[in-house]
C-alpha positions in Angstrom: -114.0 168.0 -109.8 -112.0 168.3 -106.6 -112.8 166.5 -103.4 -115.3 167.9 -101.0 -112.8 168.7 -98.3 -111.6 172.0 -99.8 -114.8 174.0 -99.8 -117.7 173.8 -97.4 -121.1 174.6 -98.9 -122.9 177.5 -97.3 -126.6 177.5 -96.7 -129.3 178.5 -99.2 -128.9 181.9 -100.8 -131.8 183.9 -102.1 -131.6 184.6 -105.8 -133.3 187.2 -108.0 -136.6 186.2 -109.5 -135.7 184.1 -112.5 -137.0 180.6 -113.2 -137.0 178.0 -115.9 -140.7 178.3 -116.6 -140.3 181.9 -117.7 -137.5 180.9 -120.0 -139.5 178.0 -121.5 -142.6 180.1 -122.3 -140.9 182.5 -124.7 -141.4 182.4 -128.5 -139.9 180.0 -130.9 -137.7 182.8 -132.5 -136.0 183.5 -129.2 -134.0 180.3 -128.8 -130.6 182.0 -128.4 -132.0 184.3 -125.7 -133.5 181.3 -123.9 -130.2 179.4 -124.1 -128.4 182.4 -122.6 -131.0 182.7 -119.9 -130.6 179.1 -118.9 -126.8 179.5 -118.6 -127.3 182.7 -116.6 -129.6 181.0 -114.2 -127.2 178.1 -113.9 -124.4 180.5 -113.1 -126.5 182.1 -110.4 -127.2 178.7 -108.7 -123.5 177.9 -109.0 -122.4 181.2 -107.3 -125.0 180.6 -104.6 -123.8 177.0 -104.0 -127.3 175.6 -104.5 -126.6 172.1 -106.1 -130.2 170.9 -105.7 -131.7 173.8 -107.7 -129.0 173.4 -110.3 -129.7 169.7 -110.6 -133.4 170.5 -111.1 -132.6 173.1 -113.7 -130.7 170.4 -115.7 -133.8 168.2 -115.6 -136.2 171.0 -116.5 -134.2 172.0 -119.6 -134.7 168.6 -121.4 -137.9 169.7 -123.3 -136.0 172.7 -124.6 -133.1 170.6 -125.9 -135.4 169.0 -128.5 -135.9 172.5 -130.1 -132.2 173.1 -130.7 -129.5 171.3 -132.7 -127.7 168.3 -131.1 -124.4 170.1 -130.9 -125.9 173.1 -129.1 -127.9 170.7 -126.8 -124.7 168.7 -126.0 -122.8 171.9 -125.2 -125.6 173.2 -122.9 -125.9 170.0 -121.0 -122.1 169.7 -120.6 -121.9 173.3 -119.4 -124.6 172.8 -116.8 -123.2 169.5 -115.5 -119.8 171.1 -115.3 -121.3 173.9 -113.2 -122.7 171.2 -110.8 -119.4 169.4 -110.6 -117.4 172.6 -110.0 -119.3 173.1 -106.7 -116.4 171.1 -105.1 -118.7 168.7 -103.3 -118.8 165.3 -105.0 -121.8 163.5 -103.6 -124.6 161.0 -104.4 -126.6 164.0 -105.9 -123.9 164.7 -108.6 -123.5 161.0 -109.4 -127.3 160.6 -109.7 -127.6 163.6 -112.0 -124.8 162.4 -114.2 -126.3 159.0 -114.5 -129.8 160.4 -115.3 -128.3 162.5 -118.1 -126.3 159.5 -119.5 -129.6 157.5 -119.7 -131.3 160.4 -121.4 -128.5 160.7 -123.9 -128.7 156.9 -124.6 -132.4 157.1 -125.2 -132.0 160.1 -127.5 -129.1 158.3 -129.3 -126.7 161.2 -128.6 -123.4 159.2 -128.6 -120.9 162.1 -128.2 -122.9 163.7 -125.3 -123.1 160.3 -123.6 -119.3 159.8 -123.8 -118.7 163.3 -122.5 -121.0 162.7 -119.5 -119.5 159.2 -118.9 -116.0 160.9 -118.7 -117.4 163.2 -116.0 -119.0 160.2 -114.2 -115.6 158.5 -114.1 -114.2 161.6 -112.3 -117.2 161.6 -109.9 -116.8 157.9 -109.1 -113.1 158.6 -108.3 -114.0 161.5 -106.1 -116.6 159.3 -104.2 -114.0 156.5 -103.8 -115.9 154.0 -106.0 -112.7 152.9 -107.7 -113.8 149.6 -109.1 -116.8 151.1 -110.9 -114.6 154.0 -112.1 -112.0 151.6 -113.7 -114.7 149.5 -115.3 -116.4 152.5 -116.9 -113.0 154.1 -117.9 -111.9 150.8 -119.7 -115.2 150.7 -121.6 -115.0 154.4 -122.5 -111.3 154.3 -123.6 -112.0 151.5 -126.1 -114.8 153.7 -127.7 -112.7 156.9 -127.7 -109.7 155.3 -129.3 -111.9 154.3 -132.3 -113.3 157.8 -132.6 -110.0 159.5 -132.0 -111.5 162.0 -129.6 -108.2 163.1 -128.0 -109.4 165.7 -125.6 -111.8 163.4 -123.9 -109.3 160.5 -124.1 -106.8 162.6 -122.1 -109.4 163.2 -119.4 -110.3 159.6 -119.0 -106.7 158.4 -119.0 -105.9 161.0 -116.4 -108.6 159.8 -114.1 -107.6 156.2 -114.8 -104.1 157.1 -113.5 -105.6 158.8 -110.4 -107.7 155.7 -109.7 -104.8 153.3 -110.0 -102.8 155.5 -107.7 -105.6 155.5 -105.1 -105.6 151.7 -105.3 -101.8 151.6 -104.8 -101.0 150.2 -108.3 -98.2 152.7 -109.1 -96.9 151.0 -112.3 -100.4 151.1 -113.9 -100.9 154.7 -112.7 -97.6 155.7 -114.3 -98.5 153.9 -117.6 -101.9 155.6 -117.7 -100.4 159.0 -117.1 -97.7 158.5 -119.7 -100.5 157.6 -122.2 -102.4 160.8 -121.2 -99.3 163.0 -121.6 -98.5 161.4 -125.0 -102.0 162.1 -126.2 -102.0 165.6 -124.8 -98.8 166.5 -126.7 -100.7 166.3 -130.0 -103.5 168.6 -129.0 -104.2 171.9 -127.3 -104.9 171.3 -123.6 -106.9 173.9 -121.7 -105.1 175.2 -118.6 -107.4 173.2 -116.2 -106.5 169.9 -117.9 -102.8 170.7 -118.3 -102.6 171.6 -114.6 -104.3 168.4 -113.6 -101.7 166.4 -115.7 -98.9 168.3 -113.9 -100.4 167.7 -110.5 -100.7 164.0 -111.1 -97.2 163.8 -112.5 -95.9 165.4 -109.2 -98.0 163.1 -107.1 -96.5 160.0 -108.9 -92.9 161.3 -108.7 -93.4 161.8 -104.9 -95.1 158.4 -104.3 -93.1 156.1 -106.6 -89.6 157.5 -106.7 -89.6 159.8 -103.6 -88.2 162.4 -106.0 -89.6 165.5 -104.3 -87.4 167.9 -106.2 -89.0 167.0 -109.5 -92.4 166.7 -107.8 -92.1 170.3 -106.6 -91.5 171.5 -110.2 -94.6 169.8 -111.4 -96.7 171.1 -108.4 -95.4 174.6 -109.1 -96.5 174.4 -112.7 -99.9 173.0 -111.6 -100.3 175.8 -109.0 -99.6 178.5 -111.6 -102.1 176.9 -114.1 -104.9 176.6 -111.5 -104.3 180.1 -110.1 -104.5 181.6 -113.6 -108.1 180.3 -113.9 -109.0 180.9 -110.2 -109.6 177.2 -109.5 -109.9 176.0 -105.9 -107.4 173.3 -106.9 -104.6 175.9 -106.7 -104.8 175.5 -102.9 -104.2 171.7 -103.3 -101.2 172.3 -105.5 -99.8 174.9 -103.1 -100.2 172.4 -100.2 -98.2 169.8 -102.2 -95.5 172.4 -102.9 -95.1 173.0 -99.2 -95.1 169.3 -98.5 -92.4 168.7 -101.0 -90.1 171.3 -99.3 -90.8 169.7 -95.9 -89.9 166.2 -97.3 -86.8 167.6 -98.9 -85.7 168.7 -95.4 -85.8 172.4 -96.3 -88.8 173.5 -94.1 -87.3 177.0 -94.0 -88.3 177.5 -97.6 -92.0 177.1 -96.7 -92.2 180.6 -95.2 -90.7 182.1 -98.4 -93.2 180.4 -100.6 -96.3 181.3 -98.6 -95.2 185.0 -98.4 -95.0 185.1 -102.2 -97.5 187.3 -104.1 -99.4 184.3 -105.7 -99.6 182.3 -102.5 -100.9 185.1 -100.3 -104.4 184.8 -102.0 -104.7 181.2 -100.8 -103.8 181.9 -97.1 -106.0 180.1 -94.6 -106.2 177.1 -92.4 -104.7 174.7 -95.0 -101.6 176.9 -95.4 -101.3 177.4 -91.6 -101.4 173.7 -91.1 -98.4 173.2 -93.5 -96.5 176.0 -91.8 -97.0 174.3 -88.4 -95.7 171.0 -89.8 -92.7 172.8 -91.3 -92.0 174.4 -87.9 -92.2 171.0 -86.1 -89.9 169.4 -88.8 -87.4 172.3 -88.5 -87.2 171.8 -84.7 -87.4 168.0 -84.9 -90.2 168.3 -82.3 -92.5 165.2 -82.2 -94.8 166.9 -79.6 -95.3 169.9 -81.9 -95.9 167.6 -84.9 -98.6 165.7 -83.0 -100.1 168.9 -81.8 -100.3 170.2 -85.4 -102.0 166.9 -86.5 -104.6 167.2 -83.7 -105.2 171.0 -84.4 -105.5 170.7 -88.1 -106.9 167.2 -88.4 -109.2 167.8 -91.3 -106.7 169.9 -93.3 -103.9 167.3 -93.0 -105.6 163.9 -92.8 -108.5 164.8 -95.2 -106.1 164.6 -98.1 -104.8 161.0 -98.5 -101.6 162.1 -100.3 -100.6 164.6 -97.6 -101.5 162.0 -94.9 -99.3 159.3 -96.4 -96.2 161.5 -96.7 -96.7 162.9 -93.2 -96.7 159.4 -91.8 -93.3 158.8 -93.5 -92.1 162.2 -92.1 -93.3 161.2 -88.6 -91.3 157.9 -88.8 -88.2 159.7 -89.9 -88.5 162.3 -87.1 -89.0 159.5 -84.6 -85.9 157.7 -85.7 -83.9 161.0 -85.6 -85.1 161.7 -82.0 -84.3 158.1 -80.9 -80.8 158.3 -82.3 -80.2 161.7 -80.6 -81.2 160.2 -77.2 -79.2 157.0 -77.6 -76.1 158.6 -79.1 -74.2 159.3 -75.8 -74.7 155.8 -74.4 -73.4 152.3 -74.9 -76.2 150.9 -72.7 -79.5 152.6 -72.0 -82.8 151.6 -70.4 -85.8 151.5 -72.8 -87.9 153.0 -70.0 -85.6 156.1 -69.9 -85.9 156.5 -73.7 -89.7 156.2 -73.5 -89.9 158.8 -70.7 -87.5 161.2 -72.5 -89.3 161.0 -75.9 -92.8 160.9 -74.3 -94.1 157.8 -76.0 -95.4 154.4 -74.7 -92.6 151.9 -73.9 -94.0 149.1 -76.1 -94.1 151.5 -79.1 -90.5 152.6 -78.5 -89.4 148.9 -78.2 -91.1 148.0 -81.5 -89.4 151.0 -83.2 -86.0 150.2 -81.9 -86.4 146.5 -83.0 -87.3 147.7 -86.5 -84.3 150.1 -86.6 -82.0 147.3 -85.6 -83.5 145.0 -88.3 -83.2 147.7 -90.9 -79.5 148.3 -90.0 -80.2 151.8 -88.9 -79.0 151.0 -85.4 -76.2 148.6 -84.4 -76.9 146.8 -81.2 -79.2 144.4 -79.3 -82.4 144.8 -77.4 -82.5 142.8 -74.2 -86.2 142.7 -73.4 -85.6 140.7 -70.3 -83.8 143.5 -68.5 -85.3 146.2 -70.7 -81.9 147.5 -71.8 -80.7 148.5 -75.3 -77.0 147.7 -75.8 -75.5 149.9 -78.5 -72.4 148.7 -80.3 -69.7 150.7 -82.0 -70.3 150.8 -85.8 -67.5 148.5 -87.1 -66.2 148.4 -90.7 -66.7 144.9 -92.2 -63.5 142.7 -92.3 -62.1 142.7 -95.8 -59.7 139.8 -95.3 -61.9 137.3 -97.0 -62.5 139.6 -100.0 -58.8 140.3 -100.3 -58.1 136.5 -100.2 -60.6 135.9 -103.0 -59.1 138.7 -105.1 -55.6 137.2 -104.6 -56.8 133.7 -105.7 -58.4 135.1 -108.8 -55.2 137.0 -109.7 -53.1 133.9 -109.1 -55.5 131.9 -111.3 -54.9 134.3 -114.2 -51.1 134.0 -113.7 -51.2 130.2 -113.7 -53.3 130.2 -116.9 -50.7 132.5 -118.7 -47.8 130.3 -117.5 -49.6 127.1 -118.7 -50.1 128.6 -122.2 -46.5 129.6 -122.4 -45.3 126.2 -121.2 -47.6 124.5 -123.8 -46.0 126.5 -126.7 -42.5 125.4 -125.5 -43.4 121.8 -125.7 
């Protein structure tokens, strides 16, 4: 259920001759073989990245579902829908197929299957940025699942509720939903895919809320190992976040060590190269190289909203460092000279300098009339007033003690 930016779907691939009609025409006593055949055909469509044919297969199996038990039917539908969602390309087709199957489950009064499919729909709505609908469906589903005590499904829905709140910028609610998910997960066995998703979200929130990239890196590493063990494409996302954490911790030299590791070598490609280029720019404090990397690897870096947000923070930090390095030797300096040296428009440099002065990152005054920045020596605050207050408080205590002693004498 990852976003569509990681894998590009290839064109149609020809498959061996095997279709649903041949599977449906077999005898009544061959149900197990027909079920296996449907799964095999689904796997073929999945490997060939043919979502339309897989969606049609799900529709065509419905007459067969009435011939088998509800539990087997639910497992078969869930497996086929999961195959469709694992194609890493959340789109209107996946949403439509999920909604069709939910309606079918309602009409057939298959409550557990409906809840399972609605949980997958929540993840699809999140992937397609339909956050309001995702939260509404998640809230309705959570109320049902808590009554039934279906903990595995409960963890999935709470996790995607956390992701949705994070996407909307509501970090306290995202943290609360994730805490609920982890608490529920502690009492059950979590499959590697679900455990890795929990670790990944924990790392994302630590990085976003507390800027604690050291702890975030640990969570991303756990998520990477978990996803890699099941050969999930999400391992690449976790690896990118690991590299991003090292860059934000101002240790970009560690990036090369990580990507040359045995596990990471399997995931080499444009996404890893993009992070290596950002690490090199950060190491050299080169804004020009940083902007060139953003332009070259635009899809890889700006396609992921989490990477994009942290790279914006990194760019601002690098800009401030470069401005301080230029200004440092001078007490007065023309803004036009700073702009020319750093290679940025003058109005942008003026705004950044004003912001740095207001944030107390730079001591000085910006004379926009003459276009000059006057830098002052950093002075320690005068402590005379504070010392005077401390003396008065001490004298007050002395006078109180003397008053009590004088009162006892009289």
